ZADO-935048 format. One line per 10 residues: number of its first residue (from 1); their letters; for each residue z, y, x of N, C-alpha, C, O. Coordinates in pm, 1 decimal, decimal comma, padded with zeros to 6 digits. Example, Ala and Ser with C-alpha at 12.3 -4.5 7.8 and 13.67 -1.06 7.14 Angstrom:
<rs>
1 = AS = 00780,0 -00569,0 01319,0 00780,0 -00450,0 01230,0 00780,0 -00330,0 01320,0 00846,5 -00331,9 01423,6  00708,0 -00225,0 01285,0 00714,0 -00106,0 01367,0 00787,0 00003,0 01290,0 00803,9 00113,8 01340,9
</rs>
This chain:
<rs>
1 = MSNDDFDIGE = 04730,3 10519,5 -06792,1 04677,4 10397,1 -06850,7 04535,6 10372,1 -06789,4 04448,4 10459,0 -06785,6  04522,4 10253,7 -06745,2 04395,6 10233,6 -06686,0 04304,1 10153,8 -06788,8 04352,2 10108,4 -06892,7  04168,2 10138,6 -06754,7 04087,6 10088,0 -06852,0 04103,0 09939,3 -06877,0 04048,9 09884,7 -06973,2  04179,6 09873,1 -06786,8 04212,7 09735,8 -06799,6 04306,6 09707,0 -06907,3 04302,5 09598,2 -06964,8  04396,7 09803,3 -06940,4 04497,0 09783,7 -07034,6 04454,1 09792,1 -07177,3 04523,3 09741,2 -07265,4  04343,6 09853,9 -07203,3 04293,2 09883,1 -07337,0 04180,0 09783,7 -07372,5 04077,2 09776,7 -07305,0  04203,7 09706,7 -07481,9 04111,2 09609,2 -07531,3 04027,2 09661,3 -07647,7 04085,2 09686,6 -07753,3  03903,3 09678,4 -07637,9 03811,9 09732,0 -07747,3 03826,0 09629,5 -07873,3 03830,3 09666,8 -07990,5  03831,7 09510,8 -07834,9 03823,7 09398,9 -07941,5 03943,2 09410,5 -08056,8 03931,2 09375,5 -08174,3  04051,1 09462,9 -08000,2 04161,8 09494,2 -08091,6 04129,7 09606,3 -08188,8 04166,1 09600,1 -08306,3
11 = LDEFVVELLE = 04065,3 09702,9 -08142,2 04024,9 09817,2 -08219,0 03923,5 09766,8 -08321,9 03930,8 09805,5 -08438,5  03828,2 09680,3 -08280,9 03724,5 09636,2 -08367,4 03795,7 09556,6 -08485,8 03762,4 09576,3 -08602,7  03888,7 09471,6 -08452,7 03960,8 09390,8 -08551,5 04030,9 09477,8 -08642,3 04039,2 09451,5 -08762,3  04087,3 09591,8 -08584,3 04166,5 09683,7 -08688,5 04071,0 09758,8 -08778,2 04107,8 09787,2 -08892,2  03953,3 09792,3 -08735,8 03852,4 09851,2 -08821,7 03811,6 09753,5 -08932,3 03809,8 09793,7 -09048,6  03777,8 09623,5 -08901,4 03746,7 09522,6 -08990,5 03854,5 09509,5 -09099,4 03825,9 09507,7 -09219,1  03977,3 09500,5 -09052,8 04096,2 09481,0 -09143,9 04111,5 09602,7 -09233,6 04150,8 09583,2 -09348,6  04082,9 09733,9 -09190,6 04102,4 09845,5 -09267,4 03992,2 09851,7 -09366,0 04018,6 09889,0 -09480,3  03870,3 09818,6 -09333,2 03755,8 09807,0 -09429,6 03782,8 09704,3 -09537,5 03749,8 09722,5 -09654,8  03845,1 09594,0 -09492,5 03874,3 09485,3 -09602,1 03984,6 09536,3 -09688,5 03980,0 09512,6 -09809,2
21 = LAEEKMPNET = 04084,5 09605,3 -09636,7 04177,8 09662,2 -09727,5 04130,1 09757,6 -09819,4 04174,1 09756,8 -09934,4  04042,5 09842,8 -09782,0 03986,4 09944,9 -09875,3 03891,6 09890,9 -09972,4 03892,1 09932,6 -10088,2  03808,1 09798,1 -09931,6 03708,2 09744,6 -10020,5 03752,0 09629,5 -10120,8 03718,2 09625,8 -10239,1  03831,7 09536,5 -10056,9 03872,2 09422,8 -10145,5 04007,8 09431,7 -10209,4 04025,7 09390,3 -10323,9  04100,7 09483,3 -10139,2 04236,5 09493,4 -10196,8 04260,3 09614,6 -10270,1 04345,2 09610,8 -10359,2  04197,8 09723,4 -10246,3 04218,6 09844,1 -10323,5 04088,9 09917,6 -10356,5 04071,3 10032,8 -10316,6  03997,2 09851,6 -10429,5 03864,9 09911,6 -10457,7 03877,6 10034,9 -10547,3 03805,4 10133,4 -10532,1  03971,3 10025,7 -10640,1 03990,4 10131,8 -10747,4 04029,4 10263,8 -10669,3 03966,5 10367,3 -10691,3  04133,4 10260,0 -10578,0 04169,9 10370,1 -10499,4 04049,1 10433,8 -10421,5 04031,3 10555,5 -10416,2  03970,4 10343,5 -10363,3 03849,8 10393,4 -10284,6 03756,3 10463,5 -10380,6 03708,0 10573,4 -10353,5
31 = KKFLQREGNK = 03732,1 10400,6 -10489,8 03637,7 10465,0 -10589,5 03687,1 10602,0 -10639,9 03609,7 10697,1 -10649,9  03815,3 10609,8 -10670,9 03870,3 10735,1 -10713,3 03866,5 10842,4 -10611,4 03840,0 10960,1 -10635,9  03895,6 10791,6 -10491,6 03881,7 10890,8 -10372,3 03741,2 10951,4 -10366,8 03725,0 11073,1 -10357,8  03640,9 10865,0 -10372,3 03501,8 10906,9 -10360,2 03458,3 10998,1 -10478,5 03376,1 11088,4 -10463,1  03514,7 10971,1 -10591,6 03485,0 11050,2 -10713,3 03551,6 11195,0 -10695,9 03494,7 11299,2 -10728,6  03667,3 11188,2 -10645,5 03734,5 11323,8 -10613,6 03659,5 11418,3 -10518,4 03639,8 11538,3 -10537,2  03621,4 11344,8 -10413,6 03545,2 11412,5 -10311,3 03412,7 11457,8 -10352,2 03362,8 11558,9 -10302,7  03348,5 11381,1 -10448,5 03214,0 11419,5 -10503,7 03237,0 11537,9 -10586,4 03158,2 11632,3 -10580,2  03340,5 11540,0 -10664,6 03362,4 11655,0 -10757,2 03401,8 11777,5 -10675,4 03369,7 11888,6 -10717,6  03468,9 11764,8 -10561,7 03495,5 11875,2 -10478,6 03369,9 11932,8 -10411,9 03354,4 12054,4 -10400,5
41 = LRKYTLKKAK = 03278,6 11840,9 -10367,1 03159,7 11883,4 -10311,6 03065,6 11949,1 -10412,5 02986,6 12037,1 -10378,5  03076,8 11902,0 -10542,4 02988,6 11973,8 -10650,7 03040,2 12111,0 -10668,0 02962,5 12205,9 -10678,5  03174,4 12125,7 -10671,4 03231,8 12262,6 -10689,6 03189,2 12363,5 -10580,1 03157,4 12479,8 -10605,1  03191,5 12304,9 -10449,2 03153,0 12385,5 -10327,3 02999,7 12424,9 -10345,6 02959,7 12539,7 -10325,8  02918,7 12321,2 -10384,7 02778,0 12345,4 -10399,3 02748,9 12448,2 -10501,0 02661,9 12533,5 -10482,9  02824,5 12440,6 -10613,7 02792,7 12534,1 -10723,0 02835,3 12683,6 -10684,0 02771,6 12782,6 -10720,1  02942,6 12686,8 -10611,4 02992,6 12823,2 -10556,0 02888,6 12870,1 -10457,9 02848,2 12985,7 -10469,8  02843,8 12798,3 -10368,4 02741,2 12838,4 -10277,0 02607,9 12880,4 -10342,7 02543,9 12979,1 -10306,7  02573,9 12801,6 -10436,4 02445,6 12826,1 -10517,1 02459,5 12966,3 -10583,9 02365,5 13045,8 -10581,5  02569,5 12993,1 -10639,2 02590,5 13120,0 -10712,3 02592,1 13238,1 -10617,9 02549,7 13347,7 -10654,3
51 = SLVKKDTGNY = 02641,0 13216,5 -10496,1 02635,1 13320,8 -10407,0 02502,6 13351,1 -10332,3 02476,3 13462,9 -10288,0  02424,4 13247,4 -10322,1 02294,8 13262,7 -10258,7 02179,1 13296,1 -10355,6 02098,4 13384,5 -10327,0  02171,1 13224,9 -10470,9 02067,4 13249,1 -10572,8 02119,1 13357,3 -10667,1 02206,1 13330,5 -10750,0  02070,5 13470,4 -10656,2 02107,8 13582,8 -10725,9 02040,4 13594,9 -10873,2 02096,8 13659,4 -10961,6  01934,0 13538,4 -10891,3 01854,6 13531,6 -11003,8 01890,1 13418,0 -11099,2 01867,0 13303,1 -11061,6  01943,8 13439,2 -11218,3 01984,6 13325,3 -11302,2 01875,1 13321,2 -11417,3 01887,9 13390,9 -11518,0  01764,6 13234,6 -11397,4 01660,2 13243,8 -11491,5 01647,8 13109,8 -11565,7 01555,7 13093,8 -11645,9  01740,7 13010,1 -11540,5 01720,6 12887,6 -11609,7 01845,2 12810,8 -11600,0 01953,6 12868,7 -11593,1  01833,6 12669,6 -11599,1 01948,2 12587,8 -11588,6 01981,8 12527,3 -11457,6 02031,8 12415,4 -11446,4  01951,0 12609,1 -11355,1 01972,3 12560,7 -11214,1 02116,9 12534,3 -11196,3 02145,9 12424,1 -11149,8
61 = FKGIKRGKIY = 02205,7 12610,6 -11223,0 02353,2 12599,5 -11205,3 02409,8 12493,8 -11292,7 02495,4 12418,6 -11246,1  02367,5 12480,8 -11421,0 02409,1 12369,5 -11503,3 02365,4 12232,6 -11452,9 02428,2 12131,6 -11484,6  02251,5 12228,8 -11369,7 02198,4 12112,5 -11332,7 02251,6 12037,0 -11205,5 02212,2 11926,8 -11167,4  02354,9 12120,8 -11142,1 02415,2 12065,7 -11019,7 02522,7 11961,6 -11066,4 02619,6 11995,6 -11134,3  02501,2 11840,6 -11028,5 02582,9 11727,1 -11082,2 02626,5 11630,9 -10972,4 02561,6 11619,1 -10868,5  02742,0 11559,9 -10998,5 02780,2 11454,7 -10914,2 02731,8 11324,0 -10969,4 02741,8 11299,3 -11089,6  02679,2 11239,5 -10883,2 02619,0 11105,0 -10931,7 02737,5 11006,6 -10939,2 02854,6 11035,7 -10914,6  02693,9 10894,4 -10973,9 02782,9 10771,9 -10977,8 02813,5 10724,6 -10832,9 02747,2 10760,1 -10735,5  02919,9 10641,2 -10828,3 02949,6 10574,8 -10702,8 02847,2 10466,6 -10692,4 02822,9 10398,6 -10792,0  02781,6 10444,2 -10572,5 02696,5 10337,7 -10552,9 02705,3 10268,3 -10413,8 02752,7 10330,0 -10318,4
71 = VYNYDQMSVR = 02664,0 10151,6 -10402,2 02660,2 10087,7 -10270,5 02543,2 10118,5 -10197,8 02433,5 10103,0 -10251,4  02554,2 10163,3 -10073,5 02443,4 10205,6 -09990,5 02433,8 10106,8 -09873,5 02534,3 10070,3 -09812,6  02312,0 10065,3 -09844,4 02295,5 09970,5 -09733,0 02373,1 09845,4 -09741,7 02413,4 09793,2 -09637,8  02398,6 09790,4 -09862,7 02455,6 09669,3 -09893,8 02611,3 09660,4 -09863,0 02677,1 09562,7 -09898,6  02665,8 09767,2 -09795,3 02801,1 09761,2 -09762,4 02885,1 09886,8 -09770,1 03007,2 09877,3 -09758,2  02832,2 09993,2 -09787,7 02881,7 10117,3 -09784,4 02885,2 10188,4 -09921,3 02779,1 10205,0 -09981,4  03007,3 10233,1 -09975,8 03010,6 10307,6 -10097,1 02983,5 10448,2 -10073,7 03027,5 10509,4 -09976,4  02908,1 10499,9 -10167,0 02868,9 10640,3 -10147,7 02858,1 10712,7 -10282,7 02848,9 10651,3 -10389,0  02859,9 10849,3 -10272,5 02843,9 10935,6 -10391,6 02748,7 11050,5 -10349,3 02740,9 11084,6 -10231,3  02678,3 11108,2 -10445,3 02589,1 11225,3 -10405,2 02600,1 11336,0 -10503,7 02645,7 11313,6 -10615,8
81 = VYGSSPHSHL = 02563,2 11446,1 -10469,9 02555,9 11568,8 -10544,8 02417,3 11612,6 -10543,9 02359,9 11634,3 -10437,2  02357,5 11627,5 -10661,9 02213,7 11661,9 -10678,3 02180,1 11769,5 -10774,6 02269,4 11812,5 -10847,6  02070,6 11812,9 -10781,0 02022,8 11913,6 -10871,8 01929,0 11842,5 -10976,7 01818,5 11798,1 -10945,8  01981,0 11835,7 -11099,3 01902,7 11761,0 -11203,1 01795,7 11844,6 -11279,7 01711,3 11789,5 -11350,4  01802,1 11970,6 -11264,2 01710,4 12061,6 -11330,2 01564,2 12044,2 -11268,0 01551,7 12025,2 -11147,0  01458,4 12050,9 -11350,2 01330,0 12023,7 -11306,9 01278,0 12117,4 -11190,4 01190,6 12077,6 -11113,4  01331,8 12237,1 -11180,6 01287,0 12323,6 -11075,9 01378,1 12347,7 -10958,8 01359,4 12440,7 -10880,3  01484,3 12255,7 -10948,0 01584,0 12274,3 -10845,9 01521,1 12249,2 -10708,8 01563,8 12312,7 -10612,3  01421,7 12159,9 -10694,3 01356,8 12132,5 -10571,5 01284,0 12257,6 -10519,8 01280,7 12283,4 -10399,4  01224,7 12336,3 -10614,9 01155,8 12457,7 -10574,9 01252,2 12563,6 -10521,5 01217,8 12633,5 -10426,2
91 = IEYGHRQVSQ = 01371,4 12577,8 -10579,6 01479,5 12671,9 -10525,4 01530,4 12621,5 -10393,2 01556,7 12701,7 -10303,6  01545,1 12493,8 -10377,6 01603,1 12434,9 -10262,5 01515,5 12449,8 -10137,3 01557,1 12493,4 -10029,9  01378,4 12405,5 -10164,3 01294,3 12399,0 -10045,6 01191,0 12508,8 -10041,6 01120,4 12521,9 -09941,7  01179,6 12585,7 -10142,7 01073,1 12691,8 -10146,8 00956,6 12650,5 -10225,0 00953,9 12538,4 -10275,7  00849,5 12742,7 -10239,6 00737,9 12713,8 -10311,7 00634,2 12824,0 -10299,9 00668,1 12937,9 -10267,9  00507,6 12791,3 -10325,6 00401,1 12887,2 -10313,9 00410,5 12984,0 -10440,4 00446,0 12939,6 -10549,5  00382,7 13096,4 -10424,5 00392,0 13203,4 -10526,6 00235,3 13223,9 -10572,9 00156,5 13278,2 -10495,5  00199,5 13183,8 -10685,8 00064,4 13190,3 -10742,1 00057,0 13278,8 -10861,9 00146,4 13269,9 -10946,0  -00039,7 13362,4 -10877,9 -00069,3 13440,6 -10981,5 -00136,8 13363,9 -11094,0 -00172,0 13247,6 -11074,1  -00156,7 13423,4 -11211,3 -00217,1 13352,1 -11324,3 -00362,0 13314,0 -11295,2 -00409,2 13213,1 -11347,5
101 = DGKENGFVKG = -00433,8 13390,5 -11214,1 -00575,0 13353,9 -11181,3 -00578,2 13252,3 -11066,1 -00687,5 13219,1 -11020,3  -00467,3 13202,6 -11018,3 -00479,5 13100,9 -10919,8 -00464,5 13147,2 -10775,6 -00451,3 13067,5 -10682,8  -00466,9 13275,1 -10761,1 -00465,6 13333,1 -10630,7 -00323,2 13326,2 -10567,6 -00226,5 13365,5 -10632,8  -00309,4 13277,3 -10442,8 -00182,9 13271,2 -10385,3 -00129,5 13396,4 -10330,7 -00200,6 13460,5 -10253,3  -00013,7 13438,2 -10361,6 00038,7 13569,0 -10322,5 00139,1 13545,3 -10210,7 00193,8 13645,7 -10165,2  00167,8 13437,4 -10164,9 00263,0 13420,6 -10052,5 00351,8 13295,6 -10073,2 00321,8 13211,7 -10158,2  00456,8 13284,4 -09998,2 00548,6 13166,1 -10000,3 00686,6 13224,5 -10019,2 00728,4 13315,0 -09947,0  00758,9 13169,2 -10120,8 00899,4 13202,6 -10142,6 00983,4 13098,7 -10063,1 00971,8 12978,1 -10084,6  01063,7 13147,4 -09975,4 01152,5 13056,6 -09891,6 01262,0 12995,3 -09974,9 01319,6 13060,7 -10061,8  01289,9 12872,6 -09948,8 01398,8 12805,3 -10012,6 01532,2 12849,1 -09964,9 01548,0 12901,9 -09854,9
111 = FRVFDKTSHE = 01632,1 12825,4 -10053,1 01770,9 12863,9 -10018,8 01851,6 12754,1 -09957,0 01964,8 12783,1 -09918,5  01808,0 12632,1 -09942,6 01867,0 12529,5 -09883,9 02031,9 12523,7 -09903,2 02117,2 12518,6 -09814,5  02048,9 12526,0 -10042,1 02192,0 12530,2 -10087,1 02256,3 12402,9 -10052,8 02367,0 12408,0 -09999,1  02201,8 12289,7 -10076,6 02270,2 12157,4 -10062,9 02285,9 12128,4 -09912,8 02381,8 12062,7 -09872,3  02189,6 12178,5 -09828,3 02197,9 12142,6 -09686,5 02316,3 12225,3 -09628,6 02397,6 12175,8 -09550,6  02320,9 12352,4 -09671,0 02416,9 12436,6 -09612,3 02567,6 12388,1 -09656,7 02661,3 12379,7 -09577,4  02574,6 12359,5 -09788,3 02704,2 12314,3 -09842,7 02748,0 12182,0 -09768,2 02866,9 12165,8 -09740,7  02659,4 12093,7 -09737,4 02692,3 11957,5 -09685,0 02747,1 11993,9 -09542,2 02851,1 11941,1 -09503,0  02685,7 12073,7 -09472,5 02740,4 12102,3 -09335,3 02870,2 12175,3 -09334,8 02948,6 12153,5 -09242,5  02901,6 12263,1 -09432,6 03022,9 12336,5 -09436,8 03133,9 12229,1 -09491,1 03248,4 12235,0 -09446,2
121 = FEQEFIRDTE = 03101,6 12141,0 -09578,5 03189,5 12049,8 -09639,6 03228,1 11935,4 -09544,0 03325,9 11866,3 -09572,6  03161,3 11912,6 -09438,9 03171,9 11791,8 -09356,0 03320,5 11787,6 -09290,8 03384,2 11682,5 -09296,5  03369,0 11890,1 -09235,6 03499,1 11894,1 -09179,4 03607,6 11867,9 -09273,4 03701,0 11794,6 -09240,9  03600,8 11925,7 -09393,0 03701,4 11896,2 -09494,6 03698,9 11749,6 -09531,1 03804,3 11687,0 -09542,8  03577,8 11692,4 -09549,7 03565,5 11556,3 -09588,8 03625,1 11466,5 -09472,1 03685,2 11364,5 -09505,6  03614,6 11492,8 -09357,9 03672,3 11424,8 -09238,8 03826,6 11431,7 -09260,6 03896,1 11330,5 -09251,3  03873,7 11545,5 -09287,6 04024,3 11565,1 -09301,9 04070,8 11481,2 -09414,1 04170,2 11410,7 -09397,0  04002,0 11482,0 -09539,3 04048,6 11413,8 -09648,4 04037,3 11255,1 -09628,2 04118,1 11175,8 -09676,4  03933,2 11221,8 -09555,4 03924,0 11081,0 -09527,7 04037,7 11029,7 -09438,7 04089,1 10919,8 -09459,4  04075,6 11109,1 -09341,5 04185,4 11064,8 -09252,4 04313,1 11051,2 -09333,7 04395,0 10961,9 -09312,3
131 = DFIDELLDKG = 04326,4 11144,8 -09428,8 04461,3 11139,7 -09509,7 04443,6 11025,6 -09591,6 04544,2 10956,4 -09607,3  04333,5 10987,9 -09650,7 04312,5 10869,8 -09736,6 04340,8 10740,3 -09655,2 04402,9 10647,6 -09707,2  04297,0 10734,5 -09533,1 04317,2 10624,9 -09449,1 04468,6 10600,3 -09426,3 04515,5 10486,5 -09430,6  04539,2 10704,5 -09403,4 04684,0 10700,3 -09380,1 04753,6 10650,2 -09503,4 04848,1 10571,6 -09497,2  04704,5 10697,5 -09615,3 04753,8 10657,3 -09750,7 04740,3 10505,5 -09771,7 04831,5 10434,3 -09813,6  04611,1 10461,3 -09736,5 04571,3 10320,9 -09747,6 04664,4 10240,7 -09664,2 04720,9 10142,9 -09713,1  04683,9 10277,8 -09537,7 04770,2 10203,4 -09448,2 04907,2 10199,7 -09496,8 04965,1 10091,6 -09486,2  04975,3 10306,2 -09552,4 05105,6 10308,3 -09613,8 05113,4 10207,4 -09723,4 05206,0 10126,3 -09725,8  05019,3 10209,2 -09814,8 05014,6 10116,1 -09926,7 04992,5 09974,9 -09902,2 05046,6 09885,6 -09967,5  04901,4 09954,9 -09794,3 04860,5 09816,1 -09758,2 04970,2 09742,6 -09678,7 04981,4 09620,2 -09684,9
141 = LK = 05046,7 09816,4 -09607,8 05151,7 09755,1 -09515,0 05272,4 09722,5 -09591,1 05353,2 09646,5 -09537,6  05298,0 09770,8 -09713,7 05416,5 09747,9 -09786,6 05411,6 09614,2 -09852,7 05506,3 09575,8 -09921,3
</rs>
């Protein structure tokens, strides 16, 4: 097949039609898909946090939550997983260790739980998205 036989414009039209199908004709299925993927990511994040953070001194594990579905950049539906506990950013990114008299005793490195989990979950999300697109096409063409 030479480059003259393949028209990129047809592929662009297909992408536009697929997005229209997902957003306008089947918004509930898209929202449910994102909620399922957010729940799955939350479970993976919690599992990773429990394996990395050995010390259980607060509500860090209880504070890992899935957010609501929201529109990002005016046209993209998105969901996030976040740490809602007040000290989750300290565990994630690290912090200075200070004694009661104000003297700094060093720096405690962060565990980067959310970063590590997002990189590990990326391939599974791509597979799930491909399956969802196939399902959309099957439902949309009937």
